[in-house]
TITILO-669279 format. One line per 4 residues: number of its first residue (from 1); their letters; for each residue x, y, z of C-alpha. Coordinates in steps of 0.25 Angstrom, whole numbers, m for minus. Example, Ala and Ser with C-alpha at 12.3 -4.5 7.8 and 13.67 -1.06 7.14 Angstrom:
BEGIN
1> as> 49:m18:31 | 55:m4:29
This chain:
BEGIN
1> xxxx> 0:0:0 | 11:10:4 | 19:6:m9 | 7:9:m18
5> xxxx> 6:23:m11 | 20:26:m13 | 19:22:m28 | 7:31:m30
9> xxxx> 14:43:m24 | 26:41:m32 | 18:40:m45 | 11:53:m41
13> xxxx> 24:60:m38 | 30:56:m52 | 17:62:m58 | 18:75:m51
17> xxxx> 33:76:m55 | 30:74:m70 | 18:84:m69 | 26:95:m63
21> xxxx> 38:93:m72 | 28:94:m84 | 22:107:m79 | 36:113:m77
25> xxxx> 40:109:m91 | 27:115:m96 | 29:128:m89 | 44:129:m94
29> xxxx> 39:127:m108 | 28:137:m106 | 39:147:m101 | 47:144:m114
33> xxxx> 35:146:m123 | 32:160:m116 | 45:166:m122 | 47:169:m136
37> xxxx> 60:169:m144 | 63:183:m139 | 62:179:m124 | 50:188:m122
41> xxxx> 41:182:m111 | 28:178:m118 | 14:180:m113 | 6:170:m105
45> xxxx> m4:161:m113 | m19:161:m110 | m26:152:m119 | m20:154:m133
49> xxxx> m17:169:m131 | m4:174:m124 | m7:185:m114 | 3:196:m111
53> xxxx> 0:207:m101 | 11:218:m98 | 10:221:m83 | 17:234:m85
57> xxxx> 6:238:m95 | m5:235:m85 | m1:246:m76 | m4:256:m87
61> xxxx> m18:252:m89 | m29:261:m82 | m44:260:m81 | m46:271:m91
65> xxxx> m48:266:m105 | m48:276:m117 | m60:275:m126 | m58:268:m140
69> xxxx> m58:282:m147 | m45:285:m140 | m37:275:m149 | m35:276:m164
73> xxxx> m26:265:m169 | m21:274:m180 | m17:286:m172 | m15:282:m157
77> xxxx> 0:282:m155 | 6:272:m145 | 15:277:m134 | 22:273:m121
81> xxxx> 12:268:m110 | 2:263:m120 | m4:250:m116 | m7:241:m128
85> xxxx> m13:227:m130 | m9:218:m141 | m17:206:m146 | m10:195:m155
89> xxxx> m19:184:m161 | m13:173:m168 | m6:159:m165 | 0:166:m153
93> xxxx> m10:176:m147 | m5:187:m138 | m13:196:m130 | m4:207:m124
97> xxxx> m10:217:m115 | m5:229:m107 | 7:231:m116 | 13:245:m112
101> xxxx> 21:253:m122 | 34:257:m113 | 40:271:m112 | 49:268:m124
105> xxxx> 37:265:m133 | 39:249:m133 | 29:239:m131 | 32:224:m126
109> xxxx> 25:214:m134 | 26:199:m132 | 32:191:m144 | 37:205:m149
113> xxxx> 45:212:m138 | 46:227:m137 | 39:235:m148 | 40:250:m150
117> xxxx> 26:256:m152 | 27:270:m147 | 22:280:m157 | 15:270:m166
121> xxxx> 0:269:m168 | m8:257:m164 | m9:252:m178 | 7:254:m180
125> xxxx> 9:247:m166 | 1:236:m170 | 9:234:m183 | 22:235:m175
129> xxxx> 18:224:m165 | 13:215:m176 | 27:216:m183 | 34:213:m170
133> xxxx> 25:201:m166 | 27:194:m180 | 41:191:m176 | 36:181:m166
137> xxxx> 21:178:m170 | 14:174:m183 | 0:175:m188 | m6:185:m178
141> xxxx> m15:197:m177 | m12:208:m168 | m20:220:m162 | m15:231:m153
145> xxxx> m23:240:m144 | m20:251:m134 | m25:245:m120 | m22:258:m113
149> xxxx> m16:270:m120 | m5:279:m113 | m9:292:m106 | m9:304:m115
153> xxxx> m2:317:m112 | m8:329:m118 | m4:344:m118 | m14:355:m115
157> xxxx> m10:369:m121 | m17:382:m121 | m22:393:m112 | m27:383:m101
161> xxxx> m24:383:m86 | m16:370:m86 | m9:367:m99 | 1:356:m101
165> xxxx> 3:341:m102 | m7:331:m96 | m7:316:m96 | m21:310:m98
169> xxxx> m26:296:m98 | m27:289:m111 | m40:292:m118 | m42:306:m112
173> xxxx> m50:316:m120 | m48:330:m123 | m56:335:m111 | m48:327:m101
177> xxxx> m35:333:m107 | m39:347:m106 | m46:346:m92 | m34:348:m84
181> xxxx> m29:359:m92 | m41:368:m90 | m44:364:m76 | m36:360:m64
185> xxxx> m24:354:m72 | m28:340:m68 | m37:329:m74 | m51:329:m68
189> xxxx> m52:320:m55 | m67:318:m56 | m66:312:m71 | m71:317:m84
193> xxxx> m86:313:m83 | m90:323:m73 | m99:336:m74 | m88:344:m68
197> xxxx> m78:339:m78 | m87:343:m89 | m91:357:m83 | m76:361:m82
201> xxxx> m75:360:m97 | m88:367:m100 | m85:378:m91 | m71:381:m96
205> xxxx> m76:391:m106 | m63:398:m107 | m56:387:m114 | m58:382:m128
209> xxxx> m64:369:m126 | m70:368:m140 | m57:370:m148 | m47:362:m141
213> xxxx> m36:357:m151 | m28:344:m149 | m14:344:m156 | m8:330:m158
217> xxxx> 5:324:m163 | m2:320:m176 | m8:333:m181 | m18:325:m189
221> xxxx> m24:320:m176 | m25:334:m169 | m39:337:m165 | m48:347:m156
225> xxxx> m58:346:m145 | m71:352:m141 | m74:349:m127 | m87:357:m126
229> xxxx> m93:348:m137 | m88:336:m129 | m94:340:m116 | m107:347:m121
233> xxxx> m110:337:m132 | m102:325:m130 | m94:326:m143 | m83:315:m140
237> xxxx> m75:319:m152 | m74:333:m147 | m66:328:m135 | m55:319:m142
241> xxxx> m45:310:m135 | m31:316:m132 | m18:308:m135 | m4:309:m130
245> xxxx> 3:321:m135 | m9:329:m138 | m8:345:m137 | m22:351:m133
249> xxxx> m24:366:m136 | m34:373:m127 | m37:388:m129 | m45:398:m121
253> xxxx> m57:405:m127 | m61:420:m125 | m72:430:m129 | m66:430:m143
257> xxxx> m68:415:m145 | m79:411:m154 | m91:405:m148 | m104:398:m153
261> xxxx> m117:396:m145 | m130:388:m145 | m142:393:m137 | m157:393:m136
265> xxxx> m166:381:m135 | m154:371:m133 | m150:363:m121 | m137:369:m119
269> xxxx> m135:383:m124 | m120:387:m124 | m109:395:m130 | m97:388:m134
273> xxxx> m83:390:m141 | m84:390:m156 | m77:378:m165 | m75:379:m180
277> xxxx> m82:366:m182 | m95:370:m174 | m108:369:m180 | m123:371:m176
281> xxxx> m123:356:m173 | m111:358:m163 | m120:369:m155 | m132:359:m155
285> xxxx> m124:348:m150 | m118:357:m139 | m132:363:m135 | m137:349:m131
289> xxxx> m149:349:m139 | m162:358:m140 | m172:362:m129 | m186:359:m130
293> xxxx> m193:369:m139 | m181:373:m147 | m184:378:m161 | m173:370:m169
297> xxxx> m179:375:m183 | m174:390:m181 | m161:390:m174 | m153:403:m175
301> xxxx> m138:403:m178 | m132:417:m175 | m119:421:m182 | m111:433:m180
305> xxxx> m106:438:m194 | m99:450:m200 | m112:458:m200 | m118:454:m187
309> xxxx> m126:442:m182 | m133:433:m191 | m144:423:m188 | m146:410:m196
313> xxxx> m158:401:m193 | m155:386:m193 | m164:374:m192 | m158:364:m182
317> xxxx> m168:353:m187 | m159:353:m200 | m147:344:m198 | m138:352:m207
321> xxxx> m139:364:m197 | m130:356:m188 | m119:357:m198 | m119:373:m199
325> xxxx> m105:377:m195 | m104:388:m184 | m96:401:m184 | m90:408:m172
329> xxxx> m100:414:m163 | m112:407:m169 | m124:406:m160 | m135:396:m162
333> xxxx> m149:398:m155 | m160:388:m155 | m173:395:m152 | m186:389:m145
337> xxxx> m199:387:m152 | m208:399:m151 | m220:390:m149 | m213:379:m140
341> xxxx> m222:375:m129 | m216:374:m115 | m220:363:m107 | m225:367:m93
345> xxxx> m233:361:m81 | m237:365:m67 | m239:356:m55 | m250:355:m44
349> xxxx> m248:348:m31 | m257:346:m19 | m272:348:m18 | m275:349:m33
353> xxxx> m286:340:m38 | m276:335:m49 | m262:339:m45 | m251:337:m55
357> xxxx> m243:343:m66 | m251:351:m77 | m247:357:m90 | m247:372:m91
361> xxxx> m244:384:m100 | m231:390:m94 | m235:404:m88 | m249:403:m94
365> xxxx> m257:392:m85 | m262:398:m72 | m263:392:m59 | m278:391:m60
369> xxxx> m277:383:m73 | m267:374:m66 | m277:371:m55 | m288:369:m64
373> xxxx> m279:358:m72 | m277:351:m58 | m292:351:m55 | m292:362:m44
377> xxxx> m290:360:m29 | m294:348:m20 | m303:351:m8 | m290:349:1
381> xxxx> m282:360:m5 | m277:372:2 | m278:383:m9 | m273:395:m1
385> xxxx> m259:387:2 | m255:383:m12 | m242:387:m19 | m236:387:m32
389> xxxx> m222:384:m34 | m216:390:m46 | m206:383:m55 | m192:389:m57
393> xxxx> m195:397:m69 | m185:396:m81 | m187:400:m95 | m177:395:m105
397> xxxx> m166:394:m94 | m169:408:m88 | m173:408:m74 | m185:417:m69
401> xxxx> m182:432:m66 | m189:430:m53 | m178:421:m48 | m171:425:m35
405> xxxx> m156:425:m34 | m152:431:m20 | m137:432:m25 | m141:442:m35
409> xxxx> m149:450:m25 | m137:451:m15 | m130:458:m26 | m138:471:m25
413> xxxx> m146:470:m12 | m142:476:2 | m150:465:9 | m143:458:21
417> xxxx> m138:444:20 | m150:439:29 | m159:444:18 | m152:436:7
421> xxxx> m152:424:15 | m167:425:17 | m168:427:1 | m160:414:m1
425> xxxx> m169:407:9 | m182:412:1 | m176:407:m12 | m173:393:m6
429> xxxx> m188:392:m2 | m192:395:m16 | m201:406:m12 | m200:413:m26
433> xxxx> m206:400:m32 | m218:398:m23 | m231:405:m25 | m242:404:m15
437> xxxx> m256:402:m21 | m270:404:m16 | m278:394:m25 | m291:401:m20
441> xxxx> m287:414:m28 | m292:412:m42 | m286:425:m47 | m272:420:m42
445> xxxx> m273:407:m49 | m276:413:m62 | m265:423:m61 | m254:413:m58
449> xxxx> m247:407:m71 | m239:394:m70 | m226:390:m75 | m220:377:m79
453> xxxx> m216:369:m66 | m225:377:m56 | m231:369:m45 | m244:372:m37
457> xxxx> m245:366:m23 | m258:365:m16 | m258:360:m2 | m269:353:6
461> xxxx> m278:360:16 | m277:353:29 | m286:363:36 | m276:367:47
465> xxxx> m269:379:52 | m255:377:58 | m251:384:71 | m236:385:72
469> xxxx> m226:392:82 | m228:396:96 | m241:390:99 | m244:381:111
473> xxxx> m250:370:101 | m245:373:87 | m249:364:75 | m260:361:65
477> xxxx> m275:366:68 | m287:364:60 | m291:376:51 | m303:383:56
481> xxxx> m307:395:47 | m314:402:58 | m302:402:68 | m293:414:70
485> xxxx> m278:414:72 | m280:416:87 | m289:404:88 | m279:395:81
489> xxxx> m269:400:91 | m278:397:103 | m280:383:97 | m265:381:97
493> xxxx> m265:384:112 | m260:398:110 | m246:404:110 | m234:398:117
497> xxxx> m226:405:127 | m215:410:117 | m225:414:106 | m223:427:99
501> xxxx> m238:431:97 | m233:443:89 | m227:434:79 | m240:426:75
505> xxxx> m242:423:60 | m252:416:51 | m244:409:40 | m253:406:27
509> xxxx> m253:393:21 | m246:391:7 | m240:405:7 | m234:404:21
513> xxxx> m237:419:22 | m236:425:36 | m248:433:40 | m252:440:53
517> xxxx> m264:433:59 | m273:446:58 | m270:447:43 | m274:433:38
521> xxxx> m285:422:40 | m281:408:44 | m282:398:33 | m280:383:32
525> xxxx> m265:380:31 | m261:393:38 | m251:393:49 | m251:401:62
529> xxxx> m237:404:68 | m233:411:80 | m218:414:82 | m210:413:96
533> xxxx> m204:424:103 | m190:426:97 | m179:420:105 | m172:434:105
537> xxxx> m184:441:111 | m186:429:121 | m172:431:126 | m174:446:127
541> xxxx> m187:444:135 | m179:435:144 | m168:444:146 | m178:455:148
545> xxxx> m185:447:159 | m171:444:166 | m167:458:165 | m180:463:171
549> xxxx> m179:453:183 | m165:457:186 | m169:472:186 | m181:469:195
553> xxxx> m171:461:204 | m161:473:204 | m173:483:207 | m177:474:219
557> xxxx> m163:474:225 | m162:489:223 | m175:491:231 | m171:481:242
561> xxxx> m157:488:243 | m164:502:244 | m174:497:255 | m162:491:263
565> xxxx> m155:504:262 | m167:513:267 | m170:503:278 | m155:504:283
569> xxxx> m156:519:282 | m169:520:290 | m163:510:301 | m150:518:302
573> xxxx> m159:531:304 | m167:525:315 | m155:520:322 | m149:533:322
577> xx> m161:541:327 | m163:532:339
């Protein structure tokens, strides 16, 4: 039994020895196969494809990948720090990735060694790598692509705050290149896709952003940029890519620089710098489209000529109109239709039979007509406490003349600061927009004309009167048309100890107007208010009482002292006379 076990163990040991020796032999053969005749280490094999990854090149890769439009195989020039990918398909397939062009302009390629590529286009570099590989490989197809282009260095010249050279990530467009030159001298920290970034360009009106020239090493590739068209209309071609070695020229504009404008019934009326290739279509794109009610059949083009200003009527419905070329200082105005209807409506809330939103003729429909459309008032309405909230009136982007701006008032008024603080508080309350209405007054209803967005509020009548302030039992009390103010006060338990009976008011429902009790009649929804004795007056009264007590105490002491003195004198006189 023991002998059989020893035999089995010996057989197993011999098998393991043979297997191990075969594995080592295969590894040695594989190592020999992975070197070509030049001694270059060959890539690892995955399936039938040999994979090679340059570890140094991986360090140049970033998360930012330029758009496909950045690369033109016929014009892009390869240079140091470009990261390339080479795919070889054939009997021996090679997938070489992250191949970086070294500072001397050479690229290391498996089976080919070092190849000088700096200064070549992608097409020429493909041909040169192909020729080098044919010394080792046969019957293959090769493709070359830029996996990550090198950073580009451009130079900004002109009358800008921060001219000079700037290094930008590959795939940067013109806007990113000139941003640091006209702002803080640094690339935007918050990124390009932010409203603040866009506004910094659109507000830089002292720079020529529509006539930016880009000078390149190959004069045939020089171009220009128009960032206003890019930011306002999204024209990508107006914001071209920048490449290594570009020289970007920016100039300032002044009062003599020619301009053009579009205004009237358009979404975005503006005046911009003139370009030689501007047309009517350019202005229409930058305007953002027409407003509702625009009359596109008779747009007017104003042009300054030798004999004054001329007017040319053009139809924007005609496609050929967009091709009309503009001249310096041309002005395009799109009018409104003369008979264009203006959509308008008003709202009713609360105790109307049919509350809701109703169509009106702006500044024509009366409040009485609106109530009739809503079916009138319910039986629970409190008509004397209704109010009309006026919309913020604007007409073609012009605010109403009745608007209040306390900052303008402060320029010429001698009012004290406290008065202006009160004005600002009133403005925040929206007092100028609120109009209190007595719906029982037929004459008033017929006189009030409505505007688009007006809102009528009709409260419910709860048949109560509110007593508020320094009463012994303040609160809500049932309205009784036969009761006077004094009777309501008596019903509330009279005044409290600190009530100031000279400051008694009736606050009317709806209008919140303060009335003296003898000047008004109590109605449902009114409030009776009595103020308290002011703290300053109360403290003064307390100080007066204290001073009066001290005076009385001093007088008493004076009287007692006088009596004591007289008594002592009398006692002394009696003693002497005896």
